C-alpha positions as CSV (number, residue, x, y, z in Angstrom):
1,M,35.2,113.5,-50.7
2,L,33.8,110.1,-51.6
3,Q,37.3,108.6,-51.2
4,L,37.5,110.2,-47.7
5,L,34.1,108.7,-46.8
6,Q,35.1,105.3,-48.1
7,S,38.3,105.5,-46.1
8,L,36.4,106.3,-43.0
9,L,33.8,103.6,-43.4
10,T,36.5,101.0,-43.8
11,S,38.8,102.3,-41.1
12,E,39.6,100.1,-38.1
13,L,38.5,102.9,-35.9
14,L,34.9,102.8,-37.3
15,I,34.9,99.0,-37.4
16,S,36.1,99.0,-33.7
17,E,33.4,101.5,-32.9
18,R,30.8,99.2,-34.4
19,N,31.6,96.7,-31.8
20,E,30.5,99.1,-29.1
21,M,27.6,101.1,-30.7
22,L,25.5,101.1,-33.8
23,W,27.6,102.0,-36.8
24,S,24.6,103.9,-38.4
25,E,24.4,106.6,-35.6
26,N,28.2,107.1,-35.8
27,L,27.9,107.5,-39.5
28,L,25.2,110.0,-39.3
29,W,27.1,112.0,-36.7
30,F,30.1,112.0,-39.0
31,L,28.2,113.2,-42.0
32,M,26.5,116.0,-40.1
33,T,29.9,117.2,-38.8
34,L,31.5,117.0,-42.2
35,F,28.7,118.5,-44.3
36,G,26.8,120.5,-41.7
37,W,23.2,121.1,-42.2
38,A,23.3,120.3,-45.9
39,V,22.0,116.9,-45.1
40,I,19.4,117.9,-42.5
41,G,16.6,117.5,-45.0
42,V,17.1,113.7,-45.3
43,S,18.2,112.9,-41.8
44,P,14.7,112.1,-40.2
45,L,14.0,109.5,-42.9
46,Y,17.3,108.0,-42.5
47,L,17.1,108.0,-38.8
48,R,13.8,106.0,-38.9
49,Y,15.4,103.5,-41.2
50,I,18.3,103.2,-38.8
51,R,16.1,102.7,-35.8
52,Q,14.1,99.9,-37.6
53,S,17.3,98.3,-38.6
54,R,18.5,98.5,-35.0
55,K,15.3,96.7,-33.8
56,V,15.7,94.0,-36.4
57,E,19.3,93.5,-35.3
58,V,18.3,93.3,-31.6
59,A,15.6,90.8,-32.5
60,L,18.0,88.8,-34.6
61,K,20.5,88.9,-31.8
62,Q,17.9,87.6,-29.3
63,E,16.8,84.9,-31.7
64,N,20.4,83.9,-32.2
65,E,20.9,83.7,-28.5
66,I,17.7,81.6,-28.0
67,L,18.7,79.4,-30.9
68,G,22.2,79.0,-29.5
69,Y,20.7,78.0,-26.1
70,Q,18.4,75.5,-27.7
71,V,21.2,74.1,-29.7
72,E,23.2,73.7,-26.6
73,L,20.3,72.0,-24.9
74,G,19.6,69.8,-27.9
75,T,23.3,68.9,-28.0
76,A,23.3,67.9,-24.3
77,E,20.1,65.9,-24.7
78,L,21.5,64.2,-27.8
79,K,24.6,63.4,-25.9
80,K,22.6,61.8,-23.1
81,T,20.5,59.9,-25.6
82,I,23.6,58.6,-27.3
83,E,25.1,57.5,-24.0
84,K,21.8,55.8,-23.0
85,L,21.7,54.0,-26.4
86,Q,25.3,52.9,-25.9
87,L,24.5,51.5,-22.4
88,Q,21.4,49.7,-23.8
89,I,23.6,48.3,-26.6
90,Q,26.1,47.0,-24.0
91,E,23.3,45.5,-21.9
92,R,21.8,43.9,-25.0
93,N,25.2,42.4,-25.9
94,V,25.5,41.0,-22.4
95,T,22.0,39.6,-22.6
96,E,22.5,38.1,-26.0
97,A,25.7,36.5,-24.8
98,A,23.9,35.0,-21.8
99,L,21.1,33.8,-24.0
100,R,23.6,32.2,-26.3
101,S,25.3,30.6,-23.3
102,N,21.9,29.4,-21.9
103,E,20.8,28.1,-25.3
104,K,24.0,26.2,-25.6
105,R,23.7,24.8,-22.1
106,F,20.0,23.9,-22.7
107,R,20.8,22.2,-26.0
108,A,23.5,20.2,-24.2
109,I,21.0,19.3,-21.4
110,F,18.3,18.5,-23.9
111,S,20.6,16.3,-26.0
112,E,22.4,14.4,-23.1
113,A,19.5,14.1,-20.6
114,A,19.1,10.8,-18.9
115,V,15.4,10.8,-19.8
116,G,13.8,11.0,-23.2
117,I,12.5,14.4,-24.3
118,S,10.3,15.1,-27.3
119,H,9.1,18.4,-28.7
120,T,5.9,18.1,-30.7
121,D,3.2,20.4,-32.1
122,I,-0.4,20.1,-30.7
123,S,-1.4,17.7,-33.4
124,G,1.3,15.3,-32.1
125,R,3.8,15.6,-34.9
126,I,7.3,15.2,-33.5
127,L,9.5,18.3,-34.2
128,R,12.7,17.3,-32.4
129,S,13.8,14.7,-29.8
130,N,16.9,14.0,-27.8
131,R,19.2,11.0,-28.0
132,K,17.7,9.1,-25.1
133,Y,14.2,9.3,-26.7
134,F,15.7,7.7,-29.9
135,D,17.2,4.9,-27.8
136,I,13.9,4.2,-26.0
137,I,11.8,3.7,-29.1
138,G,14.6,2.4,-31.4
139,Y,14.1,4.9,-34.3
140,T,16.8,7.2,-35.7
141,E,16.3,11.0,-35.8
142,K,15.6,10.9,-39.5
143,E,13.1,8.1,-39.2
144,L,11.3,9.7,-36.3
145,L,11.0,13.4,-37.3
146,G,7.7,14.1,-38.9
147,L,5.9,11.1,-37.4
148,K,3.1,11.6,-34.9
149,F,3.2,10.1,-31.4
150,Q,-0.1,8.4,-32.3
151,E,1.8,6.2,-34.7
152,I,4.1,4.8,-32.1
153,T,1.7,4.6,-29.2
154,H,0.1,1.3,-28.2
155,P,-3.5,1.2,-29.4
156,E,-4.8,0.3,-26.0
157,D,-3.2,3.4,-24.4
158,L,-3.9,5.9,-27.2
159,Q,-7.4,6.9,-26.3
160,K,-6.6,7.5,-22.6
161,E,-3.7,9.9,-23.7
162,L,-5.9,11.7,-26.2
163,I,-8.5,12.4,-23.5
164,L,-5.8,13.8,-21.1
165,Q,-4.2,15.9,-23.9
166,G,-7.6,17.3,-24.8
167,K,-8.3,18.4,-21.2
168,M,-4.8,20.0,-21.1
169,L,-5.3,21.9,-24.4
170,R,-8.7,23.1,-23.1
171,G,-7.0,24.4,-19.9
172,E,-8.8,22.0,-17.6
173,I,-5.5,20.6,-16.3
174,P,-2.1,22.3,-16.4
175,N,-0.3,19.1,-17.5
176,Y,-0.6,15.3,-17.3
177,T,1.4,12.2,-16.3
178,M,0.6,8.7,-17.3
179,E,2.1,5.2,-17.8
180,K,1.7,4.0,-21.4
181,R,3.3,1.8,-23.9
182,Y,5.3,2.7,-27.0
183,I,5.7,0.3,-29.9
184,H,9.4,-0.1,-30.4
185,K,10.8,-0.2,-34.0
186,D,11.3,-3.9,-33.6
187,G,7.6,-4.4,-32.7
188,C,8.0,-5.0,-28.9
189,E,6.2,-3.0,-26.2
190,V,8.2,-0.4,-24.2
191,W,6.6,0.8,-21.0
192,I,7.2,4.5,-20.2
193,N,6.3,7.1,-17.7
194,L,5.1,10.1,-19.7
195,T,4.9,13.7,-18.5
196,V,3.5,16.3,-20.9
197,S,3.5,20.1,-20.5
198,P,2.3,22.8,-23.0
199,I,4.3,25.7,-24.6
200,Y,2.1,28.8,-24.9
201,A,2.1,31.2,-27.9
202,D,1.9,35.0,-27.6
203,D,-1.9,34.8,-27.6
204,G,-1.9,32.6,-24.5
205,K,-3.0,29.4,-26.3
206,P,-0.9,26.2,-26.4
207,S,1.1,25.9,-29.6
208,E,3.5,23.1,-28.9
209,L,4.1,20.3,-26.3
210,I,7.2,19.1,-24.4
211,K,7.1,15.5,-23.4
212,V,9.5,13.9,-20.9
213,V,9.7,10.1,-21.2
214,E,11.2,7.7,-18.6
215,D,11.7,4.0,-19.6
216,I,10.1,1.9,-16.9
217,S,10.1,-1.4,-18.8
218,A,12.4,-3.0,-16.2
219,R,10.2,-1.9,-13.3
220,K,7.1,-3.2,-15.1
221,L,8.9,-6.6,-15.6
222,V,9.7,-6.8,-11.9
223,Q,6.1,-5.9,-11.1
224,K,4.8,-8.6,-13.5
225,Q,7.1,-11.2,-11.9
226,L,6.0,-10.0,-8.5
227,V,2.3,-10.3,-9.5
228,E,2.8,-13.7,-10.9
229,S,4.7,-14.8,-7.8
230,E,2.0,-13.3,-5.6
231,A,-0.7,-15.1,-7.7
232,K,1.2,-18.4,-7.3
233,Y,1.4,-17.7,-3.5
234,R,-2.2,-16.8,-3.3
235,E,-3.1,-20.0,-5.2
236,L,-1.1,-22.1,-2.8
237,A,-2.6,-20.2,0.1
238,A,-6.1,-20.8,-1.4
239,I,-5.3,-24.5,-1.6
240,A,-4.1,-24.5,2.0
241,Q,-7.2,-22.6,3.0
242,E,-9.4,-25.0,1.1
243,Q,-7.7,-27.9,2.8
244,A,-8.0,-26.2,6.2
245,T,-11.7,-25.6,5.5
246,K,-12.1,-29.3,4.6
247,L,-10.3,-30.1,7.8
248,E,-12.6,-27.8,9.7
249,V,-15.7,-29.4,8.1
250,A,-14.3,-32.8,8.8
251,L,-13.7,-31.9,12.4
252,E,-17.2,-30.5,12.7
253,E,-18.5,-33.7,11.2
254,L,-16.5,-35.6,13.7
255,A,-18.0,-33.6,16.5
256,S,-21.5,-34.0,15.2
257,T,-21.3,-37.7,14.6
258,Q,-19.4,-38.7,17.8
259,G,-22.5,-40.6,18.9
260,Q,-21.4,-43.3,16.6
261,L,-17.9,-43.5,18.0
262,I,-16.5,-45.8,20.7
263,Q,-13.4,-44.9,22.6
264,T,-11.1,-47.7,23.7
265,E,-9.2,-47.9,27.0
266,K,-6.6,-45.4,25.7
267,M,-8.9,-43.6,23.3
268,S,-12.5,-43.9,22.2
269,S,-13.2,-46.7,19.8
270,L,-14.8,-44.3,17.3
271,G,-16.1,-46.9,14.9
272,Q,-16.1,-47.1,11.2
273,L,-17.1,-43.5,10.6
274,V,-14.2,-42.2,12.8
275,G,-11.8,-44.5,11.0
276,G,-12.9,-43.1,7.6
277,I,-12.9,-39.5,8.8
278,A,-9.5,-40.0,10.4
279,H,-8.2,-41.4,7.1
280,E,-9.6,-38.3,5.2
281,I,-8.2,-35.9,7.7
282,N,-4.9,-37.6,7.6
283,N,-4.8,-37.2,3.8
284,S,-5.7,-33.5,4.0
285,I,-3.3,-32.7,6.8
286,N,-0.5,-34.5,5.0
287,F,-1.1,-32.3,2.0
288,I,-1.1,-29.2,4.1
289,Y,1.9,-30.5,6.1
290,G,3.8,-31.3,3.0
291,N,3.1,-27.8,1.4
292,I,4.0,-25.7,4.4
293,D,7.8,-25.7,3.7
294,P,7.6,-24.9,0.0
295,T,4.9,-22.3,0.7
296,Q,7.2,-20.8,3.3
297,D,10.1,-20.8,0.8
298,Y,7.9,-19.0,-1.8
299,A,6.9,-16.4,0.7
300,R,10.5,-15.9,1.7
301,D,11.4,-15.5,-2.0
302,L,8.6,-13.0,-2.5
303,L,9.8,-10.9,0.5
304,Y,13.4,-11.0,-0.9
305,L,12.1,-9.9,-4.3
306,I,10.3,-7.0,-2.6
307,K,13.5,-6.0,-0.7
308,L,15.4,-6.0,-4.0
309,Y,12.7,-3.9,-5.6
310,Q,12.8,-1.4,-2.7
311,K,16.6,-1.3,-2.9
312,Y,16.9,-0.6,-6.6
313,Y,13.7,1.4,-6.9
314,P,13.5,3.3,-3.7
315,H,11.4,6.1,-5.1
316,A,8.3,4.2,-6.0
317,G,5.2,5.8,-7.5
318,E,2.5,7.3,-5.3
319,E,0.1,4.4,-6.0
320,I,2.7,1.9,-4.9
321,Q,3.6,3.9,-1.8
322,A,-0.1,4.1,-0.9
323,A,-0.6,0.4,-1.4
324,T,2.5,-0.4,0.7
325,K,1.2,1.7,3.5
326,M,-2.4,0.3,3.2
327,I,-1.3,-3.4,3.5
328,D,1.4,-2.5,6.2
329,L,4.2,-4.3,4.3
330,D,6.6,-4.1,7.3
331,F,4.1,-5.9,9.5
332,I,3.5,-8.6,6.9
333,E,7.3,-9.2,6.6
334,E,7.5,-9.6,10.3
335,D,4.3,-11.7,10.7
336,I,4.6,-14.2,7.9
337,P,7.3,-16.3,9.6
338,K,5.2,-16.4,12.7
339,I,2.1,-17.5,10.7
340,F,4.0,-20.3,9.1
341,S,5.4,-21.4,12.4
342,S,1.9,-21.5,13.9
343,M,0.6,-23.4,10.9
344,F,3.4,-25.9,11.2
345,Q,2.8,-26.4,14.9
346,G,-1.0,-26.7,14.4
347,A,-0.6,-29.1,11.5
348,E,1.8,-31.2,13.5
349,R,-0.5,-31.3,16.4
350,I,-3.5,-32.3,14.2
351,R,-1.3,-34.9,12.5
352,Q,-0.4,-36.4,15.8
353,T,-4.1,-36.4,16.9
354,V,-5.3,-38.1,13.8
355,L,-2.5,-40.6,14.1
356,S,-3.7,-41.4,17.6
357,L,-7.3,-41.7,16.4
358,R,-6.3,-44.1,13.7
359,N,-4.1,-46.2,16.1
360,F,-6.8,-46.6,18.7
361,S,-10.1,-46.6,16.8
362,R,-12.1,-49.8,16.4
363,L,-14.7,-50.8,13.8
364,D,-17.1,-52.1,16.5
365,E,-20.5,-50.7,16.5
366,A,-22.8,-53.3,18.2
367,E,-26.5,-53.8,17.5
368,M,-29.3,-52.7,19.8
369,K,-29.7,-55.4,22.5
370,T,-31.5,-56.0,25.8
371,V,-28.8,-56.3,28.5
372,D,-28.1,-56.2,32.2
373,I,-26.7,-52.7,33.0
374,H,-25.1,-54.0,36.2
375,Q,-23.1,-56.6,34.2
376,G,-21.8,-53.9,31.9
377,I,-20.7,-51.8,34.9
378,D,-19.0,-54.7,36.5
379,N,-17.2,-55.6,33.3
380,T,-16.0,-52.0,33.0
381,V,-14.7,-51.9,36.6
382,L,-12.9,-55.2,35.9
383,I,-11.3,-53.7,32.8
384,L,-10.1,-50.7,34.8
385,K,-8.9,-52.7,37.8
386,N,-5.3,-52.0,37.0
387,L,-5.9,-48.2,37.0
388,L,-7.9,-48.4,40.2
389,N,-4.8,-49.8,41.9
390,G,-3.0,-46.5,41.0
391,K,-0.8,-45.8,38.0
392,Y,2.4,-45.8,40.1
393,N,1.1,-47.9,43.1
394,E,1.1,-44.7,45.1
395,I,-2.6,-44.6,45.7
396,S,-5.5,-47.2,45.6
397,I,-9.1,-46.4,44.9
398,D,-12.0,-48.2,46.4
399,V,-15.0,-48.7,44.2
400,M,-18.3,-49.1,46.1
401,K,-21.4,-50.3,44.4
402,N,-25.0,-49.6,45.4
403,Y,-27.2,-51.3,42.9
404,S,-31.0,-51.2,42.8
405,E,-33.0,-53.9,41.2
406,L,-33.2,-53.0,37.5
407,P,-34.9,-54.6,34.6
408,L,-33.1,-55.5,31.4
409,V,-32.3,-52.4,29.4
410,Q,-32.6,-52.0,25.6
411,C,-29.4,-50.3,24.4
412,Y,-26.2,-50.4,22.5
413,P,-24.1,-52.3,25.1
414,G,-20.7,-51.7,23.6
415,Q,-21.3,-47.9,23.3
416,L,-22.9,-47.6,26.7
417,N,-19.9,-49.5,28.3
418,Q,-17.7,-47.0,26.6
419,V,-19.5,-44.2,28.5
420,F,-18.8,-46.0,31.7
421,V,-15.1,-46.3,30.8
422,N,-14.8,-42.6,30.0
423,I,-16.5,-41.5,33.2
424,L,-14.5,-43.9,35.4
425,D,-11.3,-43.0,33.7
426,N,-11.9,-39.3,34.4
427,A,-12.8,-40.1,38.0
428,I,-9.5,-42.0,38.5
429,D,-7.5,-39.0,37.0
430,A,-9.3,-36.5,39.3
431,I,-8.5,-38.6,42.4
432,E,-4.9,-39.0,41.4
433,E,-4.6,-35.2,40.7
434,S,-6.1,-34.4,44.1
435,F,-3.7,-36.8,45.8
436,T,-0.7,-35.3,43.9
437,I,-1.4,-31.7,45.0
438,G,-2.1,-32.8,48.6
439,K,-5.8,-32.3,48.7
440,L,-6.5,-36.0,49.3
441,T,-4.7,-37.8,52.1
442,T,-7.0,-40.8,52.4
443,K,-8.0,-43.5,49.9
444,G,-9.7,-42.5,46.8
445,K,-13.3,-43.5,46.5
446,I,-15.8,-44.0,43.7
447,L,-19.4,-44.7,44.5
448,I,-21.6,-46.3,41.7
449,K,-25.3,-46.2,42.3
450,T,-28.2,-47.4,40.1
451,S,-31.9,-46.6,40.4
452,M,-35.1,-46.5,38.4
453,K,-37.9,-44.0,38.3
454,N,-40.7,-43.5,35.7
455,N,-39.1,-46.1,33.4
456,Q,-35.8,-44.2,33.5
457,I,-32.6,-45.8,34.5
458,Y,-30.2,-43.6,36.6
459,I,-26.6,-44.6,36.9
460,S,-24.5,-42.3,39.2
461,F,-20.7,-42.2,39.4
462,A,-19.4,-40.1,42.3
463,D,-15.7,-39.6,43.3
464,N,-13.8,-37.7,45.9
465,G,-11.3,-36.2,43.5
466,I,-10.3,-32.6,42.9
467,G,-13.6,-31.5,41.4
468,I,-14.5,-29.3,38.5
469,N,-15.0,-25.5,38.6
470,E,-18.0,-23.9,36.9
471,E,-16.0,-22.5,33.9
472,V,-14.7,-25.9,33.0
473,K,-18.0,-27.7,33.7
474,Y,-19.6,-25.8,30.8
475,K,-16.9,-27.0,28.4
476,I,-16.5,-30.7,29.3
477,Y,-18.8,-31.9,26.5
478,D,-17.0,-29.8,23.9
479,P,-15.1,-31.9,21.3
480,F,-11.4,-31.9,21.9
481,F,-11.6,-30.0,25.2
482,T,-9.4,-31.4,27.9
483,T,-7.8,-30.2,31.1
484,K,-5.2,-32.8,31.0
485,P,-1.5,-32.0,30.1
486,P,-0.6,-32.3,26.4
487,G,-0.3,-35.9,25.3
488,S,-2.4,-37.2,28.2
489,G,-5.9,-36.7,26.7
490,T,-7.6,-36.2,23.4
491,G,-10.6,-34.2,24.7
492,L,-13.0,-36.7,23.0
493,G,-14.1,-38.9,25.9
494,M,-16.9,-36.8,27.5
495,S,-18.0,-35.5,24.1
496,V,-18.4,-39.0,22.8
497,S,-20.1,-40.1,26.0
498,Y,-22.6,-37.2,25.8
499,K,-23.5,-38.2,22.2
500,I,-23.9,-41.9,23.0
501,V,-26.3,-41.1,25.9
502,E,-28.1,-38.6,23.7
503,K,-28.4,-41.3,21.0
504,H,-30.1,-43.5,23.6
505,G,-32.7,-40.8,24.3
506,G,-31.2,-40.0,27.6
507,K,-29.1,-37.2,29.2
508,L,-25.7,-37.0,30.9
509,Q,-25.5,-34.6,33.9
510,C,-22.5,-33.4,35.9
511,F,-22.5,-32.1,39.5
512,S,-19.2,-31.0,41.1
513,T,-17.8,-29.1,44.0
514,P,-14.2,-28.0,43.5
515,G,-11.9,-29.7,46.1
516,E,-14.5,-32.2,47.1
517,G,-15.5,-34.3,44.1
518,T,-17.7,-34.8,41.1
519,E,-20.8,-36.8,40.3
520,F,-21.9,-37.8,36.8
521,I,-25.4,-39.2,36.3
522,V,-26.4,-41.2,33.2
523,C,-30.1,-41.3,32.6
524,I,-31.6,-43.5,29.8
525,P,-35.0,-45.0,29.2
526,C,-35.5,-48.8,29.8
527,K,-36.7,-49.2,26.2
528,Q,-35.9,-47.4,23.0
């Protein structure tokens, strides 16, 4: 019986049946059929066991299904994670390759840059530098590494850089730029333009410094030469200005001392003082005249040097650009030739004027004497007789005299006669000008009258010439003022005459009507 049971339990039919229903129930049914009610007494207990086993198997089956699902989910998630990691690894490889390429390119740029580059810590110790930096200061890489920038910086520039570096490290400025000097290995000074920027650590504080160095020694040399040339030019200009000032003072002295001068028939006989002043003016103007050409050459050289500097250094610093704009360099380049041309013309004119003064001056200042005024007037008219007949015999001038009885007058006769010469000479010129422009068609006339009132002698000279307008009348006593064409007058006649009359304690008056004539009245006391 047991063998039959074992055969049934292991039969394929029962095993197949277990795939569709619980094998325990089938087994119970088989036993009951086979043995009948003989096993009824144990069947309830066994059925309870079978039910509990069935529940356990169901629970296990559910747990297995859940576990299988979770395994599938975990496997899928793990697969995604692996794919993501693989993608990140690929991206990291690409990034690392780019970094290696960039680092290689940066090292090439750093090494072959046209400017010097130095990498230091914040204490100034040099960590690494490029080839150009070594060339600028003359040290090898082995000699330089480990040194501090303080050891190769010019002592006069060190404190300024330390102040700027301190501000940058404290965050007051982002970086700084300055011009300074390095001490070359051979001991000479090397001018550089320095730009310093910080490298920040993870905590946000500066840990290292990058310094970019441009060698500006050549530019500084040009600037030095330019400054020296400018100083030389300014020195020459100062000398010229000093001489011009001396000339101006001399001319003012000439104007203030014209009472002591006597003008001759071509020009006033200015006396010993005029001769001395003319000599001094001539020396000064010769110095100025002789220095205009070299000064002009220097200025031209300076402008050429500036052009060269602008050509080879077109990108000047901001300070230089600001200074160029402030002084208006383009205008100076255009105006300097005009200034020298004006200086040359002015110097030439003064030189000719001084030459004329020296040629026609006389050392003839007479003593104070008591003379007959009428005799002095007659002598003057006699001297000018040739002019009264007309310079080109085109017109003659009648001189009419209306003398009053006058006492002898105490005066400087030579100087007073010169006043008469100057007034009559101007009257002759006025009549000839009126005749030339067609205003005068009859003979020219000059009326000389004398009178006395309250111990004052009045001498009047009236002509029928072209006359003087109000604007000119206020200037006729100014030194060197003239209405005559260039070369025809010096502008000293009436100024000297006014001073001579004033020296005698008198006054010189002018009354004129344009187109009708002019009258000059000399008023002097009988006794000084």
